[in-house]
N, C-alpha and C positions, 0 to 999 in steps of 0.2 A: 443465605435465604433471601429471596427476592419477593417483594410485595408489589403487585400491580397498582399504579396510580391512575393513569388515564392514557388516552391516545395523544400523541404529540400534537396533532392539529387542534386539540382542545385548549391549548395555551398559545394564543397569538404572539407573534414576535413583539417584544417591547411591553409585554403584559405580565401580570402575576396572577397566580391562582392559589387559593387556600384549600386545604384538605383537612377537615375536622376528624376527630377520632370516634365519632358516633358509629357504633357498630363495627369498628375496624380495630385490628390489632396494632394500632400505632397511636402516637401522640399527635396533637394538632401541629400542622406544618404548612409551609407554602413553597411554591416554586416560582422563580423568575426566569423568563425566557428572553434572551438577547441573541437573535440570529439562531445559530445552531447550538449555542451554549445554554445549558439549563443549570440553575443553581438552586439547591434545596436548603431550607432553614427551618428550624423549629419556630413555631409562632410564639415566641417568648422573649420579651424585652429584658436585657440583663440589668436594667436600671431598677425595676421594681419586681423582684421575685417572680419572673416569668409571666408578667402581664401580657396579654395579646397586643399585637402591634396595630392591626387594622381597625378603623373606626366603622367600617361597613364591609360587607362581603367583598373579598378580593382586593381591597383598597390598601395595598402594601407599599405602593410606590409614591414617591414625591410627585408634586404637580408636573414637573418637567420630565418625569419618568426616568431620571438618571440615578436615583438613589432609592433605598428602602427607607421608609419613614415610620416612626412610632408616633401615632397621632395623639396618644395619651400623654406623652412626656416630651415631645418635640425632638427626640433623638433622630439623627440621620445616619444611615449605615451605607457603606460601600457595597454595591451589589455583588462584586466578585469575591471580596474577602469577608464580608459581614462585620467589619470593624466599624465602630462608631466614630464618625468624623466631626460631629457637632451635637451638642446637647449635654444632658446630665451624666452620660456614661462614656465620654470620650476615651478611646483606647480599649474599652471592653468590646466584646464581639458576640454576635449571634451564634447559636450552636448549629453547625452545618449538618446536613443530612446527605449522605452519599446516594447519588442517583446513578441510574444506568439507562441508556437509551438504546433501543434497537430501531429497526426501520420505521416502526409505526407506534411504538409504545414507550411509556416512561415507567420506570420501576424504582422503588426504594431498595437499596442494598445495605443500608446503615442500621445498626442496632440502636442508634441514638433515638430513632423515631419509634422504636418498639416500646410498648408499655412496660 
């Protein structure tokens, strides 16, 4: 099953975008874009029972935009693997969401994002 997220051009290169679950058949998640690569993660820090990572809308990346940051707990995660490299949950990882891209659209194909 595929669930439509957005057009590819709605997530600029080097940026992240969150998708909440309001009115949608999925859990809150976010996508990070680096060139042609898209990585999807549930918006849930492994340190504190699934607390959201961003402190404001779409603020998932560190100041240098090279890592994912949990602003509530100071955890830093690798964009490609989701593994925590610094902070209170070193070695733990974000929950990945499998994505699929076609020429113009981004889709969820993972049941992890389903409610």
